[in-house]
C-alpha positions, 0 to 999 in steps of 0.5 A, spaced: 624 809 628 626 804 623 622 800 618 621 792 618 617 787 615 613 782 619 615 775 617 611 770 620 606 769 627 609 767 633 606 761 637 602 766 642 600 770 635 605 776 635 608 778 629 615 776 628 621 779 624 627 775 623 632 780 623 640 779 623 640 780 630 635 775 632 627 775 632 624 781 634 616 781 636 611 786 634 604 785 637 598 786 633 601 785 626 600 780 621 605 777 616 607 781 610 606 788 613 610 793 613 611 797 620 615 802 623 617 802 631 623 802 636 626 796 638 626 795 646 629 788 649 627 784 642 620 787 642 616 793 638 611 795 643 607 800 639 608 798 632 605 803 627 602 799 621 605 803 614 603 798 609 597 793 612 595 786 608 589 784 606 587 780 612 587 785 616 580 787 619 577 792 624 577 789 631 570 787 633 571 790 640 573 797 643 577 794 648 582 790 644 589 792 645 588 794 652 584 788 654 588 782 655 583 777 652 584 777 645 590 778 641 588 777 634 582 781 633 585 784 627 586 778 623 581 775 618 577 769 620 580 765 614 587 767 616 586 765 623 583 758 621 589 757 616 594 759 621 591 755 627 592 749 622 599 751 620 601 751 627 599 744 628 602 741 622 608 745 624 608 742 631 607 735 628 612 736 622 618 737 628 617 729 629 616 727 622 608 726 622 604 728 617 597 726 618 591 728 614 587 734 617 580 735 616 577 742 615 577 746 622 571 747 626 570 754 628 565 757 634 561 763 634 561 770 637 558 770 644 559 763 645 564 763 651 561 760 657 566 761 662 571 767 664 575 769 669 574 777 671 578 781 676 575 786 681 577 791 686 575 797 690 577 804 688 576 811 691 570 812 688 567 805 688 569 799 684 571 796 678 570 790 674 574 787 668 580 783 665 587 784 666 591 787 661 596 783 657 601 781 661 599 786 666 596 787 673 592 793 671 585 791 670 581 794 664 574 795 665 570 792 660 563 794 657 562 789 652 565 782 650 564 779 643 567 773 645 563 772 651 556 769 652 551 775 654 549 771 661 557 772 663 557 779 662 550 780 666 554 778 672 558 784 672 554 789 676 554 783 682 561 782 681 562 790 682 558 789 689 562 783 691 568 788 690 565 793 694 563 789 700 568 783 700 575 786 698 580 790 701 583 796 698 589 793 696 586 786 694 584 784 687 578 779 687 579 773 682 572 771 680 571 765 676 564 765 672 561 759 668 554 759 665 549 754 667 543 754 663 540 762 664 544 763 670 551 763 673 555 759 677 561 763 681 567 762 685 571 768 688 578 767 690 582 773 694 576 775 698 576 777 705 573 773 711 565 775 711 561 776 717 554 772 718 551 779 716 555 780 710 554 773 707 546 774 708 547 780 703 551 776 698 546 771 698 541 777 696 545 779 691 546 772 688 538 772 688 537 779 684 543 777 679 541 770 677 547 767 681 545 760 683 551 758 687 557 762 690 563 760 693 567 765 697 574 763 697 573 755 699 566 756 702 559 755 698 556 761 702 550 761 697 546 756 693 539 757 690 539 751 685 544 746 683 548 749 677 548 743 673 551 742 666 548 737 661 553 731 659 550 726 654 544 724 657 546 726 664 545 732 668 552 734 672 553 739 678 561 740 677 565 742 683 565 750 683 571 753 678 572 746 675 574 745 668 569 745 662 570 746 655 570 753 653 564 753 649 558 748 648 558 748 641 566 746 641 564 741 646 559 738 642 564 738 636 569 734 640 564 729 643 561 728 636 569 727 633 571 722 639 564 718 638 566 717 631 573 715 633 571 710 638 566 707 633 562 700 635 567 699 641 563 696 647 569 697 653 572 704 653 577 707 658 577 715 659 583 718 661 583 725 665 576 724 664 574 730 668 567 731 670 565 726 664 565 730 658 566 724 654 565 718 659 557 720 660 556 721 652 560 714 651 556 710 656 550 711 652 553 705 648 559 702 652 561 701 658 567 706 661 572 706 666 573 713 667 580 716 671 581 723 674 585 725 679 580 730 682 576 726 687 570 732 687 570 731 679 570 724 679 564 724 684 560 729 680 561 724 674 559 718 678 553 722 681 550 724 674 551 717 671 547 714 677 541 719 677 540 718 670 539 711 670 539 706 664 546 708 661 552 702 661 556 702 667 561 707 668 567 705 673 569 712 676 576 712 679 580 717 682 587 716 680 593 721 679 595 718 672 602 722 672 604 719 678 601 712 677 599 711 670 594 706 667 599 700 666 599 695 659 595 689 663 590 694 665 588 695 658 586 688 657 580 687 653 579 694 652 576 696 645 578 704 645 581 709 649 580 716 650 585 721 653 584 728 654 590 731 658 592 738 660 597 742 656 603 739 659 601 732 655 601 725 658 608 723 657 608 717 662 601 715 661 602 715 653 608 711 654 604 705 657 599 706 652 603 705 647 605 698 649 598 696 649 594 693 643 588 697 644 585 698 637 583 705 637 585 712 641 581 718 641 586 723 643 584 730 645 589 736 646 589 743 647 597 744 646 600 742 639 607 742 642 606 736 647 601 733 643 606 732 637 611 729 643 606 724 645 603 722 638 610 721 636 611 716 642 605 712 640 607 712 632 614 709 634 610 704 637 606 701 632 600 706 632 598 710 626 596 717 626 590 717 621 587 724 621 587 731 626 581 735 627 582 742 629 576 745 633 577 753 634 573 754 641 578 761 642 576 766 637 581 771 636 586 767 640 592 763 639 589 757 643 588 751 639 584 745 641 584 738 637 582 731 636 586 726 633 585 718 631 590 713 632 589 706 630 593 700 631 
């Protein structure tokens, strides 16, 4: 085996060695560390740390390395905060943008409110856990310092779901979301259930504080609406719908967006989802909210109507990739909020850049596509004033951010 020095971290958090023959990746390593290992297809799969750096710490979870959820538990909090900001700065520097960066906002342990579990039957019963890194193997877990304990409380029920509702070859995909002190659960890849089996599942849900269970594409048990608080409204999202990963992270994003739009009275919310931003904004401004998923738009509209007393929200189903909002549709709009998926929103941003909207709050979960879209805005008269990184994903390479653009 040969000895190497880690030069930097890659985009997914692996250590990178810049060798004469190209990049070599080594998981669970940090810049400056001396390692030893055998290179196979450009990777050192099981590096031995010969000389660690001071930022190396003891992982918080005994399942680290086997579980595919966390990739950076071996790094100190300060290192990770600096790296996530650096990663975002580097993406923007590629398009010659160098904005001010605010201090990163971090979330705490045991705060993740949604997770996707894997469960299957075995010869001896069933097993529940997370998929291993880049693997179909299920790693059974008994702890998770990232997840809200309410998520983990559902695991006995998930085990029963696998016993009663899957074949020996099938793996259930169980998406669970915390709703108050209960769980909202969506299961995919389950077998077709009989009426008797559905009754048994309903009993399991009652015993396990699962207030809604969607099995494949059908709701088979619901005791109460699994609502989420958004501004002053209570919203019941579609089963399995996207929500921000943590409540504290969501609160930080909302607070920053509200700061950016300031005293705006007419706001457009692009890729609005169930109303994460539209509903808090409607406490002080009229909102035109656009989202491609009809069920999410319906949830937003229903939540707004029930609470009453808010400014008007026009909730519109619209595919902004195929039919972006055009410049003339932004007439008399004071501010825009845009929160696209990881792919960004090049078509919509191209049209937005042609407008004279004074303030844009841009929320992104991908520094690379954000940088691309930001350059379009800045090449058309907008200023990128500052960027706020919000770390909702502990010990993970994922980056969330909010940025202020003004014209």
